[in-house]
Each structure stands twice: as C-alpha cells, then as structure tokens.
N, C-alpha and C positions, 0 to 999 in steps of 0.2 A: 506541469500542464497535463491535463487528462485529455488524451486524444480519444475521440469516439464517445463522448459523453452521451450523445444521442443513441449510439449503438448500445451502450450500457442500459439505458432506459428501455429500449425496444426489446432487448434480449430478456431483461428481467420481466417486463410486462408479458412477453410472449410465454415465458415459462410459467407464469401465474395465471394465464388466461384472463387477465383483467388489466385495467389501467394501472400505471405505476402508483404504488402506494407512497404515503408520506415517508415511510421507512426507507423505501428504495431511493427516493429523492435525497433523503438525509445521508444515506450511505454513499450515494454518488457525490454529494458535496464533500464528504469526508475523504473520499478518494482524491479529489482535487486538492484538498488541504494537504494530504500526505505528499502528493507529487510536488506541489508548490513549496512545501517546507524543505524538501530535499534540494530543489533547485536554488532556493534562496538561503539555504543554511540556517533555517529557523528552528533551532532546537526546542524552543518553548512551545511551538505548535505541536511538535511531535511528542513532547512530554505530556501534553494534555490529551492527545489522541491515543497514546499507549497506556494500557493498563499496567498497574504495578506488578502484575504477574506475567508480563509479556515474555514470550520466548521467540527468538529470531534465529532461523536456520537458513543461511545463504551459502552459495558455492565458495569453497576455498577459505572459509572463515570458521572459527570456533563458534559453537552455540553461544548465543548472547541472551542475557536478560535485559530488563529495561535500563538498569544502571550501566551495564556494559555498553549497550547500544548508544545511550546518551553520551557517555564518556568518549566513545569512538567518534561520534558525530561532532562533539564540541572541540576535539583536538584540532580539527581543521586540516588534516593532512590530505583529505580527499575532498575535492570540489566537484559538484555535478554541473555539467554544462547542458545536459539534456536528461530529462526524466519523464518519459511518456509511456502511457499505458494504452492498450487497445484490446479488442476482443474480450472486454470486461463483462462478466456475468455475476449477478447478485442473486443469491438464493436465501430466502428467509425461513427461519425455523423458530418462530415465537420471539424470544429475547436473544436469539443467536442468529448470526448471518455468516455465510461463506461467500467471499468475493474472490473470483478467479480471473486471470487474464494474462496478457503478455506485457512485459516491461522491456523497453529499449532505453538504455541510458548510456550517456557518455560522461566519463569522469576523468579527472586529472589526479593522479596519486604520485606524490614525490616528483612532480614535474613531467610525468609520463602519462600520455592520454591512453585510456582504455575504453573499449566499447563492450557492453554487455547486452545480450539478448536472452531474456529469462522468461519462464512461465512462473506465475506466482499464485499463492493461495493465502488469503488473509481470513482469519476467524475473528469476527466481532461479537461482543456480548454487550447487551444493553443492561446497564446497572444504574439505578436511581434516575432512570429516564434518559441516560446518555450512552451513546454507542462508543465503545473503546476496542482497540485491537488487542487481543490476548495472544495471538499466534500469527507469525508471518513465516512462510516458507517459500523459497525460490530455488529453481533449478534451471540449468541451461536448456534453452529451447532446442528441439531436434532440428537438424539442418533441413 
C-alpha cells in the first residue's frame, strides 16, 4: 500500500510548478504496484517493474541484481505484513526519474518479526515507453 499518494502528487507538482504530469501519475501508480507486490508476494509484478540491469542496495544484505532479488523474493523465507511509503517525492529528468521517500515495513523472517524504517531512492528509466526501476537504494532512517 502506498501511504500518502496525495502527498506524492502534491510534492511532485509543487517541485515542477505545474499540475501533476502523466509521468508523475504513472510513477505514482508504479510505486503502488511495487508496494503491493511486496505485501502480496507477487514476484511476477516485480519482474516486470525491474529492469534487467537492476541494482539493489539495502541494509545488511549483499548487493543484488535482478536475478538475485527475484530469487530471494521467490524463496519465501521473508513475508511482508506491512510495506508502506510516505514522504514520497518524484523528480523527472526526461526519460529518467528519481523517487525518494520513507519506507516502513514489517516482515517475518524465519518466524521472527522485524520492523524496518528506511529512507529510499529509486531510479526509474523509461525504455520503449515503459518505466522500469534500474536502481534501488535504502538506508536506515535517522532517529
């Protein structure tokens, strides 16, 4: 679930000094797809959303490419109970976009519940008319 979707649109619109563009609306939709896919364990949705040259850097894990991330996701040892973003901001640069925000997620790993509070950056690139994530980086939020 994407929390603050209205906030996302307002922040993006304010930074562009104009009404939200079709690209901002599409990126907002894709952010919801990302979050829902994590909560529902839908690897196929992530496979479509992630570029073949994806790079994922998250706390306490080795750097992953698309194959690594999909394999990790499909193993099923980790289940998300909550995956919510807020403070989301979209910045467009032609056929590239940077999406930043805060992620709060609750997950169960090997029977143990863990809570994460991260700041994230996603880099999207539009190829053949479709936006895909080429890089995802997350770090722990400051207290």
